[in-house]
N, CA, C, O and the ligand as a Tripos MOL2 file, in Angstrom:
@<TRIPOS>MOLECULE
protein
  309   307    78     0     0
PROTEIN
NO_CHARGES

@<TRIPOS>ATOM
      1 N          99.0560   91.3390  107.8000 N.3       1 MET1
      2 CA         99.2430   90.8840  109.1830 C.3       1 MET1
      3 C         100.4020   89.8980  109.2240 C.2       1 MET1
      4 O         100.3770   88.9040  108.4990 O.2       1 MET1
      5 N         101.4170   90.1420  110.0470 N.am      2 PRO2
      6 CA        102.5430   89.2050  110.1400 C.3       2 PRO2
      7 C         102.0960   87.8730  110.7260 C.2       2 PRO2
      8 O         101.3360   87.8210  111.6930 O.2       2 PRO2
      9 N         102.5870   86.7990  110.1170 N.am      3 TRP3
     10 CA        102.1830   85.4500  110.5210 C.3       3 TRP3
     11 C         103.4230   84.6870  110.9470 C.2       3 TRP3
     12 O         104.4080   84.6580  110.2090 O.2       3 TRP3
     13 N         103.4000   84.0680  112.1220 N.am      4 CYS4
     14 CA        104.5070   83.2440  112.5890 C.3       4 CYS4
     15 C         104.1680   81.7850  112.3270 C.2       4 CYS4
     16 O         103.2120   81.2540  112.8910 O.2       4 CYS4
     17 N         104.9580   81.1320  111.4640 N.am      5 GLU5
     18 CA        104.6670   79.7440  111.0950 C.3       5 GLU5
     19 C         104.8920   78.7740  112.2640 C.2       5 GLU5
     20 O         104.0140   77.9440  112.4990 O.2       5 GLU5
     21 N         106.0010   78.8180  113.0110 N.am      6 PRO6
     22 CA        106.1950   77.8580  114.1180 C.3       6 PRO6
     23 C         105.1380   77.9700  115.2010 C.2       6 PRO6
     24 O         104.7170   76.9550  115.7550 O.2       6 PRO6
     25 N         104.7020   79.1740  115.5110 N.am      7 CYS7
     26 CA        103.7000   79.3530  116.5610 C.3       7 CYS7
     27 C         102.2890   79.2540  116.0070 C.2       7 CYS7
     28 O         101.3350   79.1320  116.7760 O.2       7 CYS7
     29 N         102.1350   79.3040  114.6740 N.am      8 ALA8
     30 CA        100.8340   79.2310  114.0030 C.3       8 ALA8
     31 C          99.8790   80.2850  114.5430 C.2       8 ALA8
     32 O          98.7510   79.9890  114.9350 O.2       8 ALA8
     33 N         100.3650   81.5290  114.5530 N.am      9 ARG9
     34 CA         99.4910   82.6010  115.0180 C.3       9 ARG9
     35 C          99.8850   83.9120  114.3580 C.2       9 ARG9
     36 O         101.0170   84.0950  113.9100 O.2       9 ARG9
     37 N          98.9180   84.8170  114.3120 N.am     10 TYR10
     38 CA         99.1760   86.1450  113.7920 C.3      10 TYR10
     39 C          99.7940   87.0050  114.8830 C.2      10 TYR10
     40 O          99.5040   86.8340  116.0670 O.2      10 TYR10
     41 N         100.6350   87.9160  114.4750 N.am     11 LEU11
     42 CA        101.2950   88.8030  115.4270 C.3      11 LEU11
     43 C         100.8670   90.2430  115.1520 C.2      11 LEU11
     44 O         100.8600   90.6960  114.0070 O.2      11 LEU11
     45 N         100.5170   90.9400  116.2080 N.am     12 ALA12
     46 CA        100.2800   92.3710  116.0540 C.3      12 ALA12
     47 C         101.6270   93.0420  115.7900 C.2      12 ALA12
     48 O         102.6360   92.6320  116.3650 O.2      12 ALA12
     49 N         101.6630   94.0690  114.9290 N.am     13 PRO13
     50 CA        102.9440   94.7300  114.6620 C.3      13 PRO13
     51 C         103.6320   95.2250  115.9220 C.2      13 PRO13
     52 O         104.8610   95.2410  115.9980 O.2      13 PRO13
     53 N         102.8300   95.6350  116.9290 N.am     14 SER14
     54 CA        103.4240   96.1210  118.1770 C.3      14 SER14
     55 C         103.9500   94.9710  119.0270 C.2      14 SER14
     56 O         104.7770   95.1890  119.9140 O.2      14 SER14
     57 N         103.4840   93.7520  118.7710 N.am     15 ALA15
     58 CA        103.9160   92.6040  119.5710 C.3      15 ALA15
     59 C         105.2370   92.0470  119.0700 C.2      15 ALA15
     60 O         105.9000   91.2960  119.7850 O.2      15 ALA15
     61 N         105.6360   92.4070  117.8370 N.am     16 MET16
     62 CA        106.8810   91.8870  117.2960 C.3      16 MET16
     63 C         108.0560   92.6630  117.8640 C.2      16 MET16
     64 O         107.9140   93.7850  118.3490 O.2      16 MET16
     65 N         109.2310   92.0270  117.7870 N.am     17 THR17
     66 CA        110.4410   92.7350  118.2040 C.3      17 THR17
     67 C         110.8090   93.7530  117.1250 C.2      17 THR17
     68 O         110.2030   93.7760  116.0540 O.2      17 THR17
     69 N         111.7910   94.5810  117.4090 N.am     18 ALA18
     70 CA        112.1700   95.6490  116.4800 C.3      18 ALA18
     71 C         112.6630   95.0960  115.1540 C.2      18 ALA18
     72 O         112.5460   95.7630  114.1260 O.2      18 ALA18
     73 N         113.2220   93.8640  115.1610 N.am     19 GLU19
     74 CA        113.7110   93.2590  113.9160 C.3      19 GLU19
     75 C         112.6040   92.5590  113.1440 C.2      19 GLU19
     76 O         112.8740   91.9570  112.1040 O.2      19 GLU19
     77 N         111.3610   92.6200  113.6240 N.am     20 GLY20
     78 CA        110.2750   91.9300  112.9570 C.3      20 GLY20
     79 C         110.2380   90.4540  113.2800 C.2      20 GLY20
     80 O         109.7530   89.6590  112.4750 O.2      20 GLY20
     81 N         110.7350   90.0710  114.4330 N.am     21 ARG21
     82 CA        110.7490   88.6620  114.8360 C.3      21 ARG21
     83 C         109.6400   88.3800  115.8410 C.2      21 ARG21
     84 O         109.1460   89.2710  116.5340 O.2      21 ARG21
     85 N         109.2680   87.0960  115.8910 N.am     22 CYS22
     86 CA        108.2600   86.6630  116.8550 C.3      22 CYS22
     87 C         108.8650   86.7290  118.2570 C.2      22 CYS22
     88 O         109.9710   86.2280  118.4580 O.2      22 CYS22
     89 N         108.1790   87.3290  119.2330 N.am     23 PRO23
     90 CA        108.7470   87.4250  120.5830 C.3      23 PRO23
     91 C         108.8240   86.0670  121.2820 C.2      23 PRO23
     92 O         109.5970   85.9170  122.2280 O.2      23 PRO23
     93 N         108.0360   85.0650  120.8370 N.am     24 ARG24
     94 CA        108.0190   83.7760  121.5220 C.3      24 ARG24
     95 C         109.1190   82.8460  121.0030 C.2      24 ARG24
     96 O         109.8630   82.2580  121.7880 O.2      24 ARG24
     97 N         109.2180   82.7140  119.6380 N.am     25 CYS25
     98 CA        110.1610   81.7380  119.0960 C.3      25 CYS25
     99 C         111.3440   82.4080  118.3850 C.2      25 CYS25
    100 O         112.3530   81.7530  118.1250 O.2      25 CYS25
    101 N         111.2330   83.6910  118.0730 N.am     26 GLY26
    102 CA        112.3730   84.3990  117.5100 C.3      26 GLY26
    103 C         112.5380   84.2820  116.0170 C.2      26 GLY26
    104 O         113.4990   84.8210  115.4690 O.2      26 GLY26
    105 N         111.6170   83.5850  115.3220 N.am     27 THR27
    106 CA        111.7250   83.5200  113.8640 C.3      27 THR27
    107 C         111.1720   84.7990  113.2560 C.2      27 THR27
    108 O         110.3260   85.4700  113.8460 O.2      27 THR27
    109 N         111.6650   85.1230  112.0680 N.am     28 ILE28
    110 CA        111.1960   86.3120  111.3840 C.3      28 ILE28
    111 C         109.7870   86.0440  110.8710 C.2      28 ILE28
    112 O         109.5610   85.1310  110.0770 O.2      28 ILE28
    113 N         108.8380   86.8630  111.3440 N.am     29 ALA29
    114 CA        107.4430   86.6690  110.9530 C.3      29 ALA29
    115 C         107.2600   87.0440  109.4930 C.2      29 ALA29
    116 O         107.8130   88.0380  109.0210 O.2      29 ALA29
    117 N         106.4740   86.2350  108.7790 N.am     30 GLU30
    118 CA        106.2170   86.5010  107.3640 C.3      30 GLU30
    119 C         105.1580   87.5840  107.2390 C.2      30 GLU30
    120 O         104.1800   87.6270  107.9850 O.2      30 GLU30
    121 N         105.3930   88.4550  106.2680 N.am     31 LEU31
    122 CA        104.3790   89.4420  105.9300 C.3      31 LEU31
    123 C         103.6050   88.9110  104.7340 C.2      31 LEU31
    124 O         104.1180   88.8760  103.6150 O.2      31 LEU31
    125 N         102.3760   88.5010  104.9760 N.am     32 ASN32
    126 CA        101.5600   87.9550  103.8930 C.3      32 ASN32
    127 C         100.6300   89.0290  103.3500 C.2      32 ASN32
    128 O         100.1220   89.8730  104.0890 O.2      32 ASN32
    129 N         100.4240   88.9760  102.0580 N.am     33 SER33
    130 CA         99.4710   89.8900  101.4540 C.3      33 SER33
    131 C          98.0630   89.3750  101.7220 C.2      33 SER33
    132 O          97.8840   88.3190  102.3280 O.2      33 SER33
    133 N          97.0670   90.1280  101.2660 N.am     34 ILE34
    134 CA         95.6770   89.7520  101.5030 C.3      34 ILE34
    135 C          95.3750   88.3970  100.8620 C.2      34 ILE34
    136 O          94.5750   87.6250  101.3920 O.2      34 ILE34
    137 N          96.0100   88.1060   99.7290 N.am     35 SER35
    138 CA         95.7350   86.8640   99.0230 C.3      35 SER35
    139 C          96.4210   85.6840   99.6910 C.2      35 SER35
    140 O          96.2030   84.5490   99.2680 O.2      35 SER35
    141 N          97.2320   85.8970  100.7050 N.am     36 GLY36
    142 CA         97.8930   84.8120  101.3920 C.3      36 GLY36
    143 C          99.2810   84.5290  100.8780 C.2      36 GLY36
    144 O         100.0410   83.8120  101.5290 O.2      36 GLY36
    145 N          99.6410   85.0770   99.7180 N.am     37 ARG37
    146 CA        100.9820   84.8590   99.1860 C.3      37 ARG37
    147 C         101.9550   85.7730   99.9240 C.2      37 ARG37
    148 O         101.5640   86.8490  100.3770 O.2      37 ARG37
    149 N         103.2010   85.3660  100.0520 N.am     38 PRO38
    150 CA        104.1850   86.2670  100.6600 C.3      38 PRO38
    151 C         104.2790   87.5740   99.8860 C.2      38 PRO38
    152 O         104.3140   87.5850   98.6550 O.2      38 PRO38
    153 N         104.3190   88.6550  100.6180 N.am     39 LEU39
    154 CA        104.3320   89.9760  100.0000 C.3      39 LEU39
    155 C         105.6880   90.2260   99.3470 C.2      39 LEU39
    156 O         106.7230   90.1650  100.0090 O.2      39 LEU39
    157 N         105.6770   90.5050   98.0590 N.am     40 SER40
    158 CA        106.9230   90.7660   97.3390 C.3      40 SER40
    159 C         106.9330   92.2010   96.8350 C.2      40 SER40
    160 O         105.9540   92.9330   96.9730 O.2      40 SER40
    161 N         108.0470   92.5810   96.2560 N.am     41 GLY41
    162 CA        108.1620   93.9390   95.7550 C.3      41 GLY41
    163 C         107.1770   94.2470   94.6460 C.2      41 GLY41
    164 O         106.6580   95.3600   94.5600 O.2      41 GLY41
    165 N         106.9130   93.2540   93.7870 N.am     42 SER42
    166 CA        105.9700   93.5010   92.6960 C.3      42 SER42
    167 C         104.5640   93.7000   93.2430 C.2      42 SER42
    168 O         103.7880   94.4710   92.6790 O.2      42 SER42
    169 N         104.2200   93.0100   94.3450 N.am     43 ASP43
    170 CA        102.9100   93.2160   94.9480 C.3      43 ASP43
    171 C         102.7720   94.6500   95.4470 C.2      43 ASP43
    172 O         101.7210   95.2730   95.2990 O.2      43 ASP43
    173 N         103.8580   95.1680   96.0460 N.am     44 LEU44
    174 CA        103.8110   96.5390   96.5360 C.3      44 LEU44
    175 C         103.6330   97.5120   95.3810 C.2      44 LEU44
    176 O         102.9130   98.5040   95.4920 O.2      44 LEU44
    177 N         104.3110   97.2090   94.2490 N.am     45 ARG45
    178 CA        104.1420   98.0760   93.0860 C.3      45 ARG45
    179 C         102.7200   97.9820   92.5510 C.2      45 ARG45
    180 O         102.1580   98.9810   92.1040 O.2      45 ARG45
    181 N         102.1240   96.7690   92.5940 N.am     46 ASP46
    182 CA        100.7430   96.6250   92.1480 C.3      46 ASP46
    183 C          99.8040   97.4540   93.0120 C.2      46 ASP46
    184 O          98.9120   98.1330   92.5020 O.2      46 ASP46
    185 N         100.0150   97.3920   94.3440 N.am     47 LEU47
    186 CA         99.1650   98.1550   95.2420 C.3      47 LEU47
    187 C          99.3160   99.6450   94.9860 C.2      47 LEU47
    188 O          98.3380  100.3920   95.0230 O.2      47 LEU47
    189 N         100.5560  100.0780   94.7240 N.am     48 ALA48
    190 CA        100.7920  101.4980   94.4780 C.3      48 ALA48
    191 C         100.1560  101.9310   93.1640 C.2      48 ALA48
    192 O          99.7580  103.0870   93.0230 O.2      48 ALA48
    193 N         100.0570  101.0140   92.1960 N.am     49 GLY49
    194 CA         99.4860  101.3560   90.8970 C.3      49 GLY49
    195 C          97.9750  101.3570   90.8740 C.2      49 GLY49
    196 O          97.3670  101.7430   89.8750 O.2      49 GLY49
    197 N          97.3520  100.9200   91.9820 N.am     50 GLN50
    198 CA         95.8980  100.8060   91.9790 C.3      50 GLN50
    199 C          95.1960  102.1180   92.3080 C.2      50 GLN50
    200 O          93.9750  102.1440   92.4610 O.2      50 GLN50
    201 N          95.9590  103.2140   92.4200 N.am     51 ASP51
    202 CA         95.2760  104.4850   92.6620 C.3      51 ASP51
    203 C          94.6690  105.0520   91.3880 C.2      51 ASP51
    204 O          93.9540  106.0540   91.4320 O.2      51 ASP51
    205 N          94.9550  104.4030   90.2230 N.am     52 LYS52
    206 CA         94.3210  104.8390   88.9880 C.3      52 LYS52
    207 C          92.8840  104.3560   88.9700 C.2      52 LYS52
    208 O          92.6160  103.1620   89.1100 O.2      52 LYS52
    209 N          91.9590  105.2950   88.7970 N.am     53 ALA53
    210 CA         90.5450  104.9480   88.8270 C.3      53 ALA53
    211 C          90.1700  104.2460   87.5260 C.2      53 ALA53
    212 O          90.6960  104.6030   86.4720 O.2      53 ALA53
    213 N          89.2770  103.2590   87.5680 N.am     54 PRO54
    214 CA         88.8080  102.6100   86.3390 C.3      54 PRO54
    215 C          87.9680  103.5710   85.5090 C.2      54 PRO54
    216 O          87.4250  104.5440   86.0330 O.2      54 PRO54
    217 N          87.8620  103.2900   84.1980 N.am     55 TRP55
    218 CA         87.2130  104.2350   83.2930 C.3      55 TRP55
    219 C          85.7460  104.4430   83.6490 C.2      55 TRP55
    220 O          85.2270  105.5470   83.4890 O.2      55 TRP55
    221 N          85.0660  103.3960   84.1330 N.am     56 HIS56
    222 CA         83.6420  103.5690   84.4220 C.3      56 HIS56
    223 C          83.4250  104.4510   85.6510 C.2      56 HIS56
    224 O          82.3840  105.0940   85.7880 O.2      56 HIS56
    225 N          84.4300  104.4740   86.5520 N.am     57 PHE57
    226 CA         84.3150  105.3840   87.6900 C.3      57 PHE57
    227 C          84.4500  106.8340   87.2260 C.2      57 PHE57
    228 O          83.7200  107.7160   87.6770 O.2      57 PHE57
    229 N          85.4110  107.0620   86.3040 N.am     58 LYS58
    230 CA         85.5750  108.4190   85.7790 C.3      58 LYS58
    231 C          84.3140  108.8720   85.0330 C.2      58 LYS58
    232 O          83.9030  110.0280   85.1310 O.2      58 LYS58
    233 N          83.7010  107.9290   84.2780 N.am     59 LEU59
    234 CA         82.4630  108.2510   83.5660 C.3      59 LEU59
    235 C          81.3650  108.6240   84.5520 C.2      59 LEU59
    236 O          80.6110  109.5720   84.3330 O.2      59 LEU59
    237 N          81.2840  107.8530   85.6570 N.am     60 LEU60
    238 CA         80.2630  108.1190   86.6700 C.3      60 LEU60
    239 C          80.4670  109.4980   87.2860 C.2      60 LEU60
    240 O          79.5040  110.2430   87.4690 O.2      60 LEU60
    241 N          81.7100  109.8410   87.6080 N.am     61 VAL61
    242 CA         82.0130  111.1470   88.1960 C.3      61 VAL61
    243 C          81.6890  112.2540   87.1930 C.2      61 VAL61
    244 O          81.1400  113.2920   87.5630 O.2      61 VAL61
    245 N          82.0310  112.0270   85.9210 N.am     62 PHE62
    246 CA         81.7490  113.0250   84.8930 C.3      62 PHE62
    247 C          80.2450  113.2680   84.7770 C.2      62 PHE62
    248 O          79.7980  114.4140   84.7320 O.2      62 PHE62
    249 N          79.4580  112.1720   84.7290 N.am     63 LEU63
    250 CA         78.0090  112.3190   84.6240 C.3      63 LEU63
    251 C          77.4310  112.9860   85.8740 C.2      63 LEU63
    252 O          76.4710  113.7510   85.7770 O.2      63 LEU63
    253 N          78.0040  112.7050   87.0410 N.am     64 LEU64
    254 CA         77.5410  113.3280   88.2870 C.3      64 LEU64
    255 C          77.7930  114.8260   88.2480 C.2      64 LEU64
    256 O          76.9410  115.6120   88.6620 O.2      64 LEU64
    257 N          78.9700  115.2320   87.7460 N.am     65 VAL65
    258 CA         79.3050  116.6530   87.6490 C.3      65 VAL65
    259 C          78.3580  117.3370   86.6680 C.2      65 VAL65
    260 O          77.8750  118.4360   86.9390 O.2      65 VAL65
    261 N          78.0870  116.6860   85.5150 N.am     66 VAL66
    262 CA         77.1590  117.2540   84.5300 C.3      66 VAL66
    263 C          75.7760  117.4130   85.1370 C.2      66 VAL66
    264 O          75.1320  118.4480   84.9650 O.2      66 VAL66
    265 N          75.3160  116.3810   85.8530 N.am     67 TYR67
    266 CA         73.9780  116.4030   86.4600 C.3      67 TYR67
    267 C          73.8730  117.5000   87.5060 C.2      67 TYR67
    268 O          72.9110  118.2680   87.5060 O.2      67 TYR67
    269 N          74.8630  117.5810   88.4030 N.am     68 LEU68
    270 CA         74.8140  118.6010   89.4520 C.3      68 LEU68
    271 C          74.9680  119.9920   88.8510 C.2      68 LEU68
    272 O          74.3610  120.9490   89.3330 O.2      68 LEU68
    273 N          75.7710  120.1090   87.8080 N.am     69 GLY69
    274 CA         75.9010  121.3850   87.1140 C.3      69 GLY69
    275 C          74.5890  121.8170   86.5200 C.2      69 GLY69
    276 O          74.2140  122.9870   86.5930 O.2      69 GLY69
    277 N          73.8910  120.8670   85.9300 N.am     70 TRP70
    278 CA         72.5730  121.1920   85.3600 C.3      70 TRP70
    279 C          71.5790  121.5680   86.4470 C.2      70 TRP70
    280 O          70.7520  122.4570   86.2450 O.2      70 TRP70
    281 N          71.6490  120.8960   87.6150 N.am     71 ARG71
    282 CA         70.7450  121.2360   88.7220 C.3      71 ARG71
    283 C          70.9810  122.6780   89.1750 C.2      71 ARG71
    284 O          70.0280  123.3760   89.5220 O.2      71 ARG71
    285 N          72.2380  123.1330   89.1760 N.am     72 ILE72
    286 CA         72.5410  124.5060   89.5700 C.3      72 ILE72
    287 C          72.0160  125.4810   88.5210 C.2      72 ILE72
    288 O          71.4160  126.5040   88.8540 O.2      72 ILE72
    289 N          72.2510  125.1480   87.2360 N.am     73 VAL73
    290 CA         71.7390  125.9960   86.1580 C.3      73 VAL73
    291 C          70.2140  126.0560   86.2260 C.2      73 VAL73
    292 O          69.6170  127.1040   85.9830 O.2      73 VAL73
    293 N          69.5910  124.9310   86.5570 N.am     74 ASP74
    294 CA         68.1450  124.8170   86.5930 C.3      74 ASP74
    295 C          67.5350  125.7150   87.6660 C.2      74 ASP74
    296 O          66.3590  126.0670   87.5760 O.2      74 ASP74
    297 N          68.3210  126.0930   88.6820 N.am     75 LEU75
    298 CA         67.7980  126.9650   89.7300 C.3      75 LEU75
    299 C          67.4770  128.3570   89.1980 C.2      75 LEU75
    300 O          66.5830  129.0370   89.7030 O.2      75 LEU75
    301 N          68.2210  128.7720   88.1690 N.am     76 PHE76
    302 CA         68.1330  130.1770   87.7230 C.3      76 PHE76
    303 C          67.3460  130.3520   86.4520 C.2      76 PHE76
    304 O          67.1990  131.4810   85.9850 O.2      76 PHE76
    305 N          66.8280  129.2800   85.8660 N.am     77 ILE77
    306 CA         66.0440  129.4490   84.6390 C.3      77 ILE77
    307 C          64.6110  128.9680   84.8430 C.2      77 ILE77
    308 O          63.8010  129.0320   83.9190 O.2      77 ILE77
    309 ZN        106.6650   82.4240  116.8370 Zn       78 ZN78
@<TRIPOS>BOND
     1     1     2 1
     2     2     3 1
     3     3     4 2
     4     3     5 am
     5     5     6 1
     6     6     7 1
     7     7     8 2
     8     7     9 am
     9     9    10 1
    10    10    11 1
    11    11    12 2
    12    11    13 am
    13    13    14 1
    14    14    15 1
    15    15    16 2
    16    15    17 am
    17    17    18 1
    18    18    19 1
    19    19    20 2
    20    19    21 am
    21    21    22 1
    22    22    23 1
    23    23    24 2
    24    23    25 am
    25    25    26 1
    26    26    27 1
    27    27    28 2
    28    27    29 am
    29    29    30 1
    30    30    31 1
    31    31    32 2
    32    31    33 am
    33    33    34 1
    34    34    35 1
    35    35    36 2
    36    35    37 am
    37    37    38 1
    38    38    39 1
    39    39    40 2
    40    39    41 am
    41    41    42 1
    42    42    43 1
    43    43    44 2
    44    43    45 am
    45    45    46 1
    46    46    47 1
    47    47    48 2
    48    47    49 am
    49    49    50 1
    50    50    51 1
    51    51    52 2
    52    51    53 am
    53    53    54 1
    54    54    55 1
    55    55    56 2
    56    55    57 am
    57    57    58 1
    58    58    59 1
    59    59    60 2
    60    59    61 am
    61    61    62 1
    62    62    63 1
    63    63    64 2
    64    63    65 am
    65    65    66 1
    66    66    67 1
    67    67    68 2
    68    67    69 am
    69    69    70 1
    70    70    71 1
    71    71    72 2
    72    71    73 am
    73    73    74 1
    74    74    75 1
    75    75    76 2
    76    75    77 am
    77    77    78 1
    78    78    79 1
    79    79    80 2
    80    79    81 am
    81    81    82 1
    82    82    83 1
    83    83    84 2
    84    83    85 am
    85    85    86 1
    86    86    87 1
    87    87    88 2
    88    87    89 am
    89    89    90 1
    90    90    91 1
    91    91    92 2
    92    91    93 am
    93    93    94 1
    94    94    95 1
    95    95    96 2
    96    95    97 am
    97    97    98 1
    98    98    99 1
    99    99   100 2
   100    99   101 am
   101   101   102 1
   102   102   103 1
   103   103   104 2
   104   103   105 am
   105   105   106 1
   106   106   107 1
   107   107   108 2
   108   107   109 am
   109   109   110 1
   110   110   111 1
   111   111   112 2
   112   111   113 am
   113   113   114 1
   114   114   115 1
   115   115   116 2
   116   115   117 am
   117   117   118 1
   118   118   119 1
   119   119   120 2
   120   119   121 am
   121   121   122 1
   122   122   123 1
   123   123   124 2
   124   123   125 am
   125   125   126 1
   126   126   127 1
   127   127   128 2
   128   127   129 am
   129   129   130 1
   130   130   131 1
   131   131   132 2
   132   131   133 am
   133   133   134 1
   134   134   135 1
   135   135   136 2
   136   135   137 am
   137   137   138 1
   138   138   139 1
   139   139   140 2
   140   139   141 am
   141   141   142 1
   142   142   143 1
   143   143   144 2
   144   143   145 am
   145   145   146 1
   146   146   147 1
   147   147   148 2
   148   147   149 am
   149   149   150 1
   150   150   151 1
   151   151   152 2
   152   151   153 am
   153   153   154 1
   154   154   155 1
   155   155   156 2
   156   155   157 am
   157   157   158 1
   158   158   159 1
   159   159   160 2
   160   159   161 am
   161   161   162 1
   162   162   163 1
   163   163   164 2
   164   163   165 am
   165   165   166 1
   166   166   167 1
   167   167   168 2
   168   167   169 am
   169   169   170 1
   170   170   171 1
   171   171   172 2
   172   171   173 am
   173   173   174 1
   174   174   175 1
   175   175   176 2
   176   175   177 am
   177   177   178 1
   178   178   179 1
   179   179   180 2
   180   179   181 am
   181   181   182 1
   182   182   183 1
   183   183   184 2
   184   183   185 am
   185   185   186 1
   186   186   187 1
   187   187   188 2
   188   187   189 am
   189   189   190 1
   190   190   191 1
   191   191   192 2
   192   191   193 am
   193   193   194 1
   194   194   195 1
   195   195   196 2
   196   195   197 am
   197   197   198 1
   198   198   199 1
   199   199   200 2
   200   199   201 am
   201   201   202 1
   202   202   203 1
   203   203   204 2
   204   203   205 am
   205   205   206 1
   206   206   207 1
   207   207   208 2
   208   207   209 am
   209   209   210 1
   210   210   211 1
   211   211   212 2
   212   211   213 am
   213   213   214 1
   214   214   215 1
   215   215   216 2
   216   215   217 am
   217   217   218 1
   218   218   219 1
   219   219   220 2
   220   219   221 am
   221   221   222 1
   222   222   223 1
   223   223   224 2
   224   223   225 am
   225   225   226 1
   226   226   227 1
   227   227   228 2
   228   227   229 am
   229   229   230 1
   230   230   231 1
   231   231   232 2
   232   231   233 am
   233   233   234 1
   234   234   235 1
   235   235   236 2
   236   235   237 am
   237   237   238 1
   238   238   239 1
   239   239   240 2
   240   239   241 am
   241   241   242 1
   242   242   243 1
   243   243   244 2
   244   243   245 am
   245   245   246 1
   246   246   247 1
   247   247   248 2
   248   247   249 am
   249   249   250 1
   250   250   251 1
   251   251   252 2
   252   251   253 am
   253   253   254 1
   254   254   255 1
   255   255   256 2
   256   255   257 am
   257   257   258 1
   258   258   259 1
   259   259   260 2
   260   259   261 am
   261   261   262 1
   262   262   263 1
   263   263   264 2
   264   263   265 am
   265   265   266 1
   266   266   267 1
   267   267   268 2
   268   267   269 am
   269   269   270 1
   270   270   271 1
   271   271   272 2
   272   271   273 am
   273   273   274 1
   274   274   275 1
   275   275   276 2
   276   275   277 am
   277   277   278 1
   278   278   279 1
   279   279   280 2
   280   279   281 am
   281   281   282 1
   282   282   283 1
   283   283   284 2
   284   283   285 am
   285   285   286 1
   286   286   287 1
   287   287   288 2
   288   287   289 am
   289   289   290 1
   290   290   291 1
   291   291   292 2
   292   291   293 am
   293   293   294 1
   294   294   295 1
   295   295   296 2
   296   295   297 am
   297   297   298 1
   298   298   299 1
   299   299   300 2
   300   299   301 am
   301   301   302 1
   302   302   303 1
   303   303   304 2
   304   303   305 am
   305   305   306 1
   306   306   307 1
   307   307   308 2
@<TRIPOS>SUBSTRUCTURE
     1 MET1         2 RESIDUE 1 A MET
     2 PRO2         6 RESIDUE 1 A PRO
     3 TRP3        10 RESIDUE 1 A TRP
     4 CYS4        14 RESIDUE 1 A CYS
     5 GLU5        18 RESIDUE 1 A GLU
     6 PRO6        22 RESIDUE 1 A PRO
     7 CYS7        26 RESIDUE 1 A CYS
     8 ALA8        30 RESIDUE 1 A ALA
     9 ARG9        34 RESIDUE 1 A ARG
    10 TYR10       38 RESIDUE 1 A TYR
    11 LEU11       42 RESIDUE 1 A LEU
    12 ALA12       46 RESIDUE 1 A ALA
    13 PRO13       50 RESIDUE 1 A PRO
    14 SER14       54 RESIDUE 1 A SER
    15 ALA15       58 RESIDUE 1 A ALA
    16 MET16       62 RESIDUE 1 A MET
    17 THR17       66 RESIDUE 1 A THR
    18 ALA18       70 RESIDUE 1 A ALA
    19 GLU19       74 RESIDUE 1 A GLU
    20 GLY20       78 RESIDUE 1 A GLY
    21 ARG21       82 RESIDUE 1 A ARG
    22 CYS22       86 RESIDUE 1 A CYS
    23 PRO23       90 RESIDUE 1 A PRO
    24 ARG24       94 RESIDUE 1 A ARG
    25 CYS25       98 RESIDUE 1 A CYS
    26 GLY26      102 RESIDUE 1 A GLY
    27 THR27      106 RESIDUE 1 A THR
    28 ILE28      110 RESIDUE 1 A ILE
    29 ALA29      114 RESIDUE 1 A ALA
    30 GLU30      118 RESIDUE 1 A GLU
    31 LEU31      122 RESIDUE 1 A LEU
    32 ASN32      126 RESIDUE 1 A ASN
    33 SER33      130 RESIDUE 1 A SER
    34 ILE34      134 RESIDUE 1 A ILE
    35 SER35      138 RESIDUE 1 A SER
    36 GLY36      142 RESIDUE 1 A GLY
    37 ARG37      146 RESIDUE 1 A ARG
    38 PRO38      150 RESIDUE 1 A PRO
    39 LEU39      154 RESIDUE 1 A LEU
    40 SER40      158 RESIDUE 1 A SER
    41 GLY41      162 RESIDUE 1 A GLY
    42 SER42      166 RESIDUE 1 A SER
    43 ASP43      170 RESIDUE 1 A ASP
    44 LEU44      174 RESIDUE 1 A LEU
    45 ARG45      178 RESIDUE 1 A ARG
    46 ASP46      182 RESIDUE 1 A ASP
    47 LEU47      186 RESIDUE 1 A LEU
    48 ALA48      190 RESIDUE 1 A ALA
    49 GLY49      194 RESIDUE 1 A GLY
    50 GLN50      198 RESIDUE 1 A GLN
    51 ASP51      202 RESIDUE 1 A ASP
    52 LYS52      206 RESIDUE 1 A LYS
    53 ALA53      210 RESIDUE 1 A ALA
    54 PRO54      214 RESIDUE 1 A PRO
    55 TRP55      218 RESIDUE 1 A TRP
    56 HIS56      222 RESIDUE 1 A HIS
    57 PHE57      226 RESIDUE 1 A PHE
    58 LYS58      230 RESIDUE 1 A LYS
    59 LEU59      234 RESIDUE 1 A LEU
    60 LEU60      238 RESIDUE 1 A LEU
    61 VAL61      242 RESIDUE 1 A VAL
    62 PHE62      246 RESIDUE 1 A PHE
    63 LEU63      250 RESIDUE 1 A LEU
    64 LEU64      254 RESIDUE 1 A LEU
    65 VAL65      258 RESIDUE 1 A VAL
    66 VAL66      262 RESIDUE 1 A VAL
    67 TYR67      266 RESIDUE 1 A TYR
    68 LEU68      270 RESIDUE 1 A LEU
    69 GLY69      274 RESIDUE 1 A GLY
    70 TRP70      278 RESIDUE 1 A TRP
    71 ARG71      282 RESIDUE 1 A ARG
    72 ILE72      286 RESIDUE 1 A ILE
    73 VAL73      290 RESIDUE 1 A VAL
    74 ASP74      294 RESIDUE 1 A ASP
    75 LEU75      298 RESIDUE 1 A LEU
    76 PHE76      302 RESIDUE 1 A PHE
    77 ILE77      306 RESIDUE 1 A ILE
    78 ZN78       309 GROUP 0 **** ****
């Protein structure tokens, strides 16, 4: 959410001007990440890298597939 420091308020993306400035005071609104730090290029790369699932999630999916596979096999025996 873009934050305007002089006005001390959040700006909706549609409320900003085309240049990303505050419509009231004209300063460039800061784009803050969820943690409150200014969003940098490395943060964007971190967010992009988070699509890798953790190993325990893959294990859970694997066990779910094995279980459901066995349930299907179990129908016919
Ligand atoms: Zn402002």
